[in-house]
ZAVO-793938 format. One record per atom (N, C-alpha, C): residue number from 1; x, y, z. Coordinates in nm, 2 decimals. Layout:
+-----+--------+--------+--------+
|  nr |     c1 |     c2 |     c3 |
+-----+--------+--------+--------+
| NUM |      X |      Y |      Z |
...
+-----+--------+--------+--------+
***
This chain:
+-----+--------+--------+--------+
|  nr |     c1 |     c2 |     c3 |
+-----+--------+--------+--------+
|   1 |  -4.74 |   0.18 |   1.17 |
|   1 |  -4.58 |   0.19 |   1.10 |
|   1 |  -4.59 |   0.14 |   0.96 |
|   2 |  -4.47 |   0.12 |   0.90 |
|   2 |  -4.48 |   0.18 |   0.77 |
|   2 |  -4.38 |  -0.07 |   0.76 |
|   3 |  -4.40 |  -0.12 |   0.70 |
|   3 |  -4.28 |  -0.21 |   0.65 |
|   3 |  -4.16 |  -0.18 |   0.62 |
|   4 |  -4.04 |  -0.23 |   0.68 |
|   4 |  -3.93 |  -0.23 |   0.71 |
|   4 |  -3.89 |  -0.41 |   0.73 |
|   5 |  -3.71 |  -0.40 |   0.62 |
|   5 |  -3.72 |  -0.52 |   0.69 |
|   5 |  -3.58 |  -0.52 |   0.66 |
|   6 |  -3.46 |  -0.56 |   0.77 |
|   6 |  -3.33 |  -0.62 |   0.82 |
|   6 |  -3.31 |  -0.73 |   0.82 |
|   7 |  -3.16 |  -0.71 |   0.76 |
|   7 |  -3.15 |  -0.90 |   0.68 |
|   7 |  -2.95 |  -0.91 |   0.68 |
|   8 |  -2.95 |  -1.00 |   0.75 |
|   8 |  -2.80 |  -1.03 |   0.75 |
|   8 |  -2.78 |  -1.21 |   0.77 |
|   9 |  -2.65 |  -1.22 |   0.62 |
|   9 |  -2.60 |  -1.33 |   0.71 |
|   9 |  -2.49 |  -1.37 |   0.83 |
|  10 |  -2.56 |  -1.50 |   0.91 |
|  10 |  -2.45 |  -1.51 |   1.05 |
|  10 |  -2.37 |  -1.61 |   1.02 |
|  11 |  -2.26 |  -1.60 |   0.97 |
|  11 |  -2.15 |  -1.67 |   0.91 |
|  11 |  -2.12 |  -1.77 |   1.04 |
|  12 |  -2.14 |  -1.73 |   1.19 |
|  12 |  -2.11 |  -1.85 |   1.26 |
|  12 |  -2.25 |  -1.92 |   1.30 |
|  13 |  -2.33 |  -1.93 |   1.20 |
|  13 |  -2.46 |  -2.02 |   1.23 |
|  13 |  -2.52 |  -2.07 |   1.13 |
|  14 |  -2.45 |  -2.01 |   0.97 |
|  14 |  -2.53 |  -2.05 |   0.88 |
|  14 |  -2.62 |  -2.02 |   0.85 |
|  15 |  -2.65 |  -1.89 |   0.83 |
|  15 |  -2.80 |  -1.93 |   0.87 |
|  15 |  -2.89 |  -1.80 |   0.83 |
|  16 |  -2.91 |  -1.73 |   0.79 |
|  16 |  -3.02 |  -1.57 |   0.73 |
|  16 |  -3.06 |  -1.59 |   0.80 |
|  17 |  -3.04 |  -1.41 |   0.93 |
|  17 |  -3.14 |  -1.39 |   0.99 |
|  17 |  -3.18 |  -1.25 |   0.94 |
|  18 |  -3.32 |  -1.19 |   0.95 |
|  18 |  -3.42 |  -1.11 |   0.90 |
|  18 |  -3.43 |  -1.08 |   1.01 |
|  19 |  -3.50 |  -0.90 |   1.07 |
|  19 |  -3.59 |  -0.90 |   1.12 |
|  19 |  -3.70 |  -0.86 |   1.06 |
|  20 |  -3.77 |  -0.87 |   1.13 |
|  20 |  -3.94 |  -0.80 |   1.06 |
|  20 |  -4.04 |  -0.68 |   1.16 |
|  21 |  -4.04 |  -0.59 |   1.05 |
|  21 |  -4.09 |  -0.45 |   1.12 |
|  21 |  -4.22 |  -0.40 |   1.10 |
|  22 |  -4.31 |  -0.40 |   1.16 |
|  22 |  -4.41 |  -0.29 |   1.14 |
|  22 |  -4.49 |  -0.40 |   1.03 |
|  23 |  -4.55 |  -0.37 |   0.95 |
|  23 |  -4.66 |  -0.43 |   0.92 |
|  23 |  -4.69 |  -0.52 |   0.76 |
|  24 |  -4.75 |  -0.65 |   0.72 |
|  24 |  -4.75 |  -0.71 |   0.63 |
|  24 |  -4.87 |  -0.76 |   0.58 |
|  25 |  -4.88 |  -0.69 |   0.47 |
|  25 |  -5.05 |  -0.75 |   0.40 |
|  25 |  -5.08 |  -0.66 |   0.33 |
|  26 |  -5.19 |  -0.68 |   0.21 |
|  26 |  -5.16 |  -0.69 |   0.07 |
|  26 |  -5.08 |  -0.58 |  -0.02 |
|  27 |  -5.08 |  -0.43 |   0.04 |
|  27 |  -4.97 |  -0.38 |  -0.01 |
|  27 |  -4.83 |  -0.40 |   0.01 |
|  28 |  -4.74 |  -0.50 |   0.03 |
|  28 |  -4.62 |  -0.52 |   0.09 |
|  28 |  -4.60 |  -0.67 |   0.07 |
|  29 |  -4.71 |  -0.73 |   0.05 |
|  29 |  -4.66 |  -0.89 |   0.11 |
|  29 |  -4.56 |  -0.96 |  -0.02 |
|  30 |  -4.57 |  -0.90 |  -0.09 |
|  30 |  -4.53 |  -1.00 |  -0.29 |
|  30 |  -4.35 |  -0.90 |  -0.26 |
|  31 |  -4.35 |  -0.81 |  -0.20 |
|  31 |  -4.19 |  -0.80 |  -0.18 |
|  31 |  -4.16 |  -0.80 |  -0.02 |
|  32 |  -4.20 |  -0.88 |   0.00 |
|  32 |  -4.15 |  -0.93 |   0.19 |
|  32 |  -4.13 |  -1.05 |   0.09 |
|  33 |  -4.21 |  -1.12 |  -0.02 |
|  33 |  -4.18 |  -1.27 |  -0.06 |
|  33 |  -4.05 |  -1.27 |  -0.16 |
|  34 |  -4.00 |  -1.11 |  -0.24 |
|  34 |  -3.95 |  -1.15 |  -0.38 |
|  34 |  -3.83 |  -1.08 |  -0.25 |
|  35 |  -3.80 |  -1.03 |  -0.15 |
|  35 |  -3.69 |  -0.98 |  -0.06 |
|  35 |  -3.64 |  -1.09 |   0.00 |
|  36 |  -3.70 |  -1.24 |   0.06 |
|  36 |  -3.72 |  -1.35 |   0.12 |
|  36 |  -3.65 |  -1.44 |   0.11 |
|  37 |  -3.71 |  -1.44 |  -0.07 |
|  37 |  -3.66 |  -1.52 |  -0.21 |
|  37 |  -3.51 |  -1.56 |  -0.26 |
|  38 |  -3.53 |  -1.42 |  -0.26 |
|  38 |  -3.40 |  -1.33 |  -0.29 |
|  38 |  -3.30 |  -1.37 |  -0.17 |
|  39 |  -3.30 |  -1.42 |  -0.07 |
|  39 |  -3.24 |  -1.42 |   0.05 |
|  39 |  -3.16 |  -1.59 |   0.00 |
|  40 |  -3.27 |  -1.69 |  -0.03 |
|  40 |  -3.27 |  -1.78 |  -0.04 |
|  40 |  -3.18 |  -1.83 |  -0.19 |
|  41 |  -3.20 |  -1.72 |  -0.34 |
|  41 |  -3.09 |  -1.77 |  -0.42 |
|  41 |  -3.00 |  -1.74 |  -0.42 |
|  42 |  -2.92 |  -1.63 |  -0.29 |
|  42 |  -2.80 |  -1.60 |  -0.31 |
|  42 |  -2.75 |  -1.71 |  -0.21 |
|  43 |  -2.80 |  -1.77 |  -0.13 |
|  43 |  -2.72 |  -1.92 |   0.00 |
|  43 |  -2.83 |  -1.97 |   0.08 |
|  44 |  -2.86 |  -2.07 |  -0.03 |
|  44 |  -2.97 |  -2.18 |   0.08 |
|  44 |  -2.94 |  -2.21 |   0.20 |
|  45 |  -3.00 |  -2.14 |   0.36 |
|  45 |  -2.97 |  -2.21 |   0.47 |
|  45 |  -3.09 |  -2.18 |   0.51 |
|  46 |  -3.13 |  -2.26 |   0.62 |
|  46 |  -3.25 |  -2.22 |   0.75 |
|  46 |  -3.26 |  -2.06 |   0.78 |
|  47 |  -3.32 |  -2.00 |   0.74 |
|  47 |  -3.40 |  -1.88 |   0.84 |
|  47 |  -3.47 |  -1.83 |   0.94 |
|  48 |  -3.36 |  -1.79 |   1.03 |
|  48 |  -3.48 |  -1.76 |   1.16 |
|  48 |  -3.49 |  -1.58 |   1.06 |
|  49 |  -3.58 |  -1.55 |   1.11 |
|  49 |  -3.65 |  -1.46 |   1.14 |
|  49 |  -3.78 |  -1.39 |   1.27 |
|  50 |  -3.72 |  -1.25 |   1.30 |
|  50 |  -3.72 |  -1.19 |   1.43 |
|  50 |  -3.85 |  -1.18 |   1.41 |
|  51 |  -3.96 |  -1.18 |   1.44 |
|  51 |  -4.07 |  -1.09 |   1.44 |
|  51 |  -4.12 |  -1.00 |   1.53 |
|  52 |  -4.05 |  -0.97 |   1.65 |
|  52 |  -4.06 |  -0.92 |   1.77 |
|  52 |  -4.10 |  -0.79 |   1.72 |
|  53 |  -4.15 |  -0.74 |   1.60 |
|  53 |  -4.16 |  -0.59 |   1.60 |
|  53 |  -4.27 |  -0.61 |   1.47 |
|  54 |  -4.30 |  -0.73 |   1.49 |
|  54 |  -4.34 |  -0.70 |   1.35 |
|  54 |  -4.53 |  -0.68 |   1.47 |
|  55 |  -4.62 |  -0.59 |   1.41 |
|  55 |  -4.74 |  -0.58 |   1.51 |
|  55 |  -4.84 |  -0.65 |   1.41 |
|  56 |  -4.83 |  -0.65 |   1.29 |
|  56 |  -4.96 |  -0.68 |   1.18 |
|  56 |  -4.97 |  -0.81 |   1.04 |
|  57 |  -5.01 |  -0.90 |   1.08 |
|  57 |  -4.94 |  -0.93 |   0.94 |
|  57 |  -5.16 |  -1.00 |   0.93 |
|  58 |  -5.15 |  -0.95 |   0.77 |
|  58 |  -5.29 |  -1.09 |   0.72 |
|  58 |  -5.27 |  -1.15 |   0.66 |
|  59 |  -5.39 |  -1.21 |   0.60 |
|  59 |  -5.41 |  -1.32 |   0.52 |
|  59 |  -5.26 |  -1.35 |   0.40 |
|  60 |  -5.25 |  -1.25 |   0.31 |
|  60 |  -5.23 |  -1.24 |   0.22 |
|  60 |  -5.04 |  -1.17 |   0.26 |
|  61 |  -4.98 |  -1.17 |   0.38 |
|  61 |  -4.91 |  -1.16 |   0.41 |
|  61 |  -4.87 |  -1.34 |   0.48 |
|  62 |  -4.92 |  -1.44 |   0.53 |
|  62 |  -4.92 |  -1.56 |   0.59 |
|  62 |  -4.90 |  -1.63 |   0.47 |
|  63 |  -4.95 |  -1.55 |   0.36 |
|  63 |  -4.94 |  -1.69 |   0.24 |
|  63 |  -4.81 |  -1.66 |   0.20 |
|  64 |  -4.68 |  -1.50 |   0.17 |
|  64 |  -4.61 |  -1.51 |   0.15 |
|  64 |  -4.51 |  -1.57 |   0.21 |
|  65 |  -4.53 |  -1.55 |   0.35 |
|  65 |  -4.45 |  -1.67 |   0.41 |
|  65 |  -4.47 |  -1.79 |   0.47 |
|  66 |  -4.54 |  -1.89 |   0.35 |
|  66 |  -4.57 |  -2.01 |   0.37 |
|  66 |  -4.52 |  -1.99 |   0.22 |
|  67 |  -4.54 |  -1.91 |   0.12 |
|  67 |  -4.44 |  -1.88 |   0.00 |
|  67 |  -4.31 |  -1.94 |   0.01 |
|  68 |  -4.25 |  -1.83 |   0.07 |
|  68 |  -4.09 |  -1.89 |   0.10 |
|  68 |  -4.05 |  -1.99 |   0.19 |
|  69 |  -4.12 |  -2.00 |   0.30 |
|  69 |  -4.12 |  -2.17 |   0.40 |
|  69 |  -4.14 |  -2.29 |   0.30 |
|  70 |  -4.19 |  -2.28 |   0.15 |
|  70 |  -4.23 |  -2.38 |   0.07 |
|  70 |  -4.11 |  -2.36 |   0.01 |
|  71 |  -4.06 |  -2.29 |   0.01 |
|  71 |  -3.95 |  -2.27 |  -0.15 |
|  71 |  -3.82 |  -2.37 |  -0.06 |
|  72 |  -3.78 |  -2.29 |   0.13 |
|  72 |  -3.69 |  -2.41 |   0.15 |
|  72 |  -3.71 |  -2.52 |   0.19 |
|  73 |  -3.83 |  -2.59 |   0.26 |
|  73 |  -3.82 |  -2.67 |   0.26 |
|  73 |  -3.79 |  -2.76 |   0.12 |
|  74 |  -3.78 |  -2.71 |   0.00 |
|  74 |  -3.74 |  -2.79 |  -0.12 |
|  74 |  -3.64 |  -2.77 |  -0.09 |
|  75 |  -3.56 |  -2.71 |  -0.02 |
|  75 |  -3.43 |  -2.73 |  -0.05 |
|  75 |  -3.37 |  -2.86 |   0.06 |
|  76 |  -3.47 |  -2.86 |   0.16 |
|  76 |  -3.49 |  -2.97 |   0.26 |
|  76 |  -3.40 |  -2.80 |   0.41 |
|  77 |  -3.45 |  -2.72 |   0.39 |
|  77 |  -3.39 |  -2.61 |   0.47 |
|  77 |  -3.56 |  -2.58 |   0.54 |
|  78 |  -3.52 |  -2.56 |   0.62 |
|  78 |  -3.59 |  -2.43 |   0.77 |
|  78 |  -3.63 |  -2.33 |   0.76 |
|  79 |  -3.73 |  -2.27 |   0.83 |
|  79 |  -3.74 |  -2.13 |   0.90 |
|  79 |  -3.78 |  -2.14 |   1.03 |
|  80 |  -3.77 |  -2.10 |   1.09 |
|  80 |  -3.81 |  -2.01 |   1.25 |
|  80 |  -3.88 |  -1.92 |   1.24 |
|  81 |  -3.87 |  -1.89 |   1.31 |
|  81 |  -3.99 |  -1.73 |   1.37 |
|  81 |  -3.95 |  -1.75 |   1.51 |
|  82 |  -3.89 |  -1.64 |   1.51 |
|  82 |  -3.84 |  -1.63 |   1.62 |
|  82 |  -3.94 |  -1.47 |   1.69 |
|  83 |  -3.94 |  -1.43 |   1.86 |
|  83 |  -4.08 |  -1.40 |   1.92 |
|  83 |  -4.12 |  -1.34 |   1.84 |
|  84 |  -4.21 |  -1.42 |   1.80 |
|  84 |  -4.41 |  -1.33 |   1.78 |
|  84 |  -4.37 |  -1.30 |   1.90 |
|  85 |  -4.49 |  -1.19 |   1.82 |
|  85 |  -4.64 |  -1.14 |   1.93 |
|  85 |  -4.77 |  -1.23 |   1.93 |
|  86 |  -4.77 |  -1.23 |   2.03 |
|  86 |  -4.96 |  -1.30 |   2.10 |
|  86 |  -5.01 |  -1.27 |   2.02 |
|  87 |  -5.11 |  -1.14 |   1.98 |
|  87 |  -5.17 |  -1.15 |   1.90 |
|  87 |  -5.18 |  -1.22 |   1.72 |
|  88 |  -5.01 |  -1.19 |   1.70 |
|  88 |  -4.94 |  -1.28 |   1.56 |
|  88 |  -4.94 |  -1.49 |   1.60 |
|  89 |  -4.94 |  -1.46 |   1.69 |
|  89 |  -4.91 |  -1.55 |   1.73 |
|  89 |  -5.03 |  -1.68 |   1.74 |
|  90 |  -5.10 |  -1.57 |   1.79 |
|  90 |  -5.28 |  -1.63 |   1.76 |
|  90 |  -5.29 |  -1.73 |   1.62 |
|  91 |  -5.29 |  -1.60 |   1.53 |
|  91 |  -5.30 |  -1.63 |   1.48 |
|  91 |  -5.25 |  -1.74 |   1.33 |
|  92 |  -5.16 |  -1.79 |   1.34 |
|  92 |  -5.07 |  -1.87 |   1.38 |
|  92 |  -5.16 |  -2.04 |   1.41 |
|  93 |  -5.21 |  -2.02 |   1.53 |
|  93 |  -5.28 |  -2.08 |   1.60 |
|  93 |  -5.45 |  -2.12 |   1.49 |
|  94 |  -5.49 |  -2.01 |   1.52 |
|  94 |  -5.65 |  -2.06 |   1.45 |
|  94 |  -5.60 |  -2.10 |   1.29 |
|  95 |  -5.50 |  -2.07 |   1.22 |
|  95 |  -5.45 |  -2.13 |   1.08 |
|  95 |  -5.41 |  -2.27 |   1.10 |
|  96 |  -5.37 |  -2.32 |   1.21 |
|  96 |  -5.30 |  -2.42 |   1.19 |
|  96 |  -5.15 |  -2.42 |   1.08 |
|  97 |  -5.08 |  -2.29 |   1.12 |
|  97 |  -4.97 |  -2.27 |   1.11 |
|  97 |  -4.84 |  -2.26 |   1.20 |
|  98 |  -4.89 |  -2.28 |   1.33 |
|  98 |  -4.79 |  -2.31 |   1.39 |
|  98 |  -4.73 |  -2.45 |   1.42 |
|  99 |  -4.79 |  -2.58 |   1.36 |
|  99 |  -4.72 |  -2.66 |   1.36 |
|  99 |  -4.69 |  -2.69 |   1.20 |
| 100 |  -4.62 |  -2.55 |   1.12 |
| 100 |  -4.56 |  -2.60 |   0.97 |
| 100 |  -4.46 |  -2.52 |   1.05 |
| 101 |  -4.44 |  -2.41 |   1.10 |
| 101 |  -4.36 |  -2.31 |   1.09 |
| 101 |  -4.28 |  -2.36 |   1.23 |
| 102 |  -4.17 |  -2.36 |   1.22 |
| 102 |  -4.08 |  -2.38 |   1.41 |
| 102 |  -4.09 |  -2.22 |   1.45 |
| 103 |  -4.17 |  -2.20 |   1.54 |
| 103 |  -4.21 |  -2.09 |   1.65 |
| 103 |  -4.11 |  -2.07 |   1.74 |
| 104 |  -4.00 |  -2.05 |   1.76 |
| 104 |  -3.92 |  -1.99 |   1.92 |
| 104 |  -3.98 |  -1.88 |   1.99 |
| 105 |  -3.96 |  -1.91 |   2.10 |
| 105 |  -3.95 |  -1.81 |   2.16 |
| 105 |  -3.75 |  -1.71 |   2.12 |
| 106 |  -3.75 |  -1.65 |   2.18 |
| 106 |  -3.58 |  -1.51 |   2.16 |
| 106 |  -3.47 |  -1.54 |   2.26 |
| 107 |  -3.55 |  -1.60 |   2.34 |
| 107 |  -3.39 |  -1.60 |   2.45 |
| 107 |  -3.24 |  -1.69 |   2.40 |
| 108 |  -3.25 |  -1.79 |   2.30 |
| 108 |  -3.11 |  -1.87 |   2.29 |
| 108 |  -3.11 |  -1.87 |   2.16 |
| 109 |  -3.21 |  -1.73 |   2.10 |
| 109 |  -3.17 |  -1.67 |   1.89 |
| 109 |  -3.09 |  -1.56 |   1.89 |
| 110 |  -2.99 |  -1.53 |   2.00 |
| 110 |  -2.99 |  -1.39 |   1.90 |
| 110 |  -2.89 |  -1.39 |   1.88 |
+-----+--------+--------+--------+
***
């Protein structure tokens, strides 16, 4: 499956809502970082990233998300990863990135 990204601004919660679909890898990680950074440039608020449809992420994809998180943290903002699949959640635990990102289930984040 090719990668897709949906993004919208949630006026009520004052945050970006992003949904990732498919795979983030060396072929598209730069584009992912640019798109998410572009949102921060439009409006610097917290970002809620739904990962339910994200099936794979490699080290370059992790690096892209870390880069976006650093940008958010520099502006005193947070990135919330929501509905992370078990295989991807395991990768965050192995790399200790589960201690850096806010990882949440999706029950209260719609």
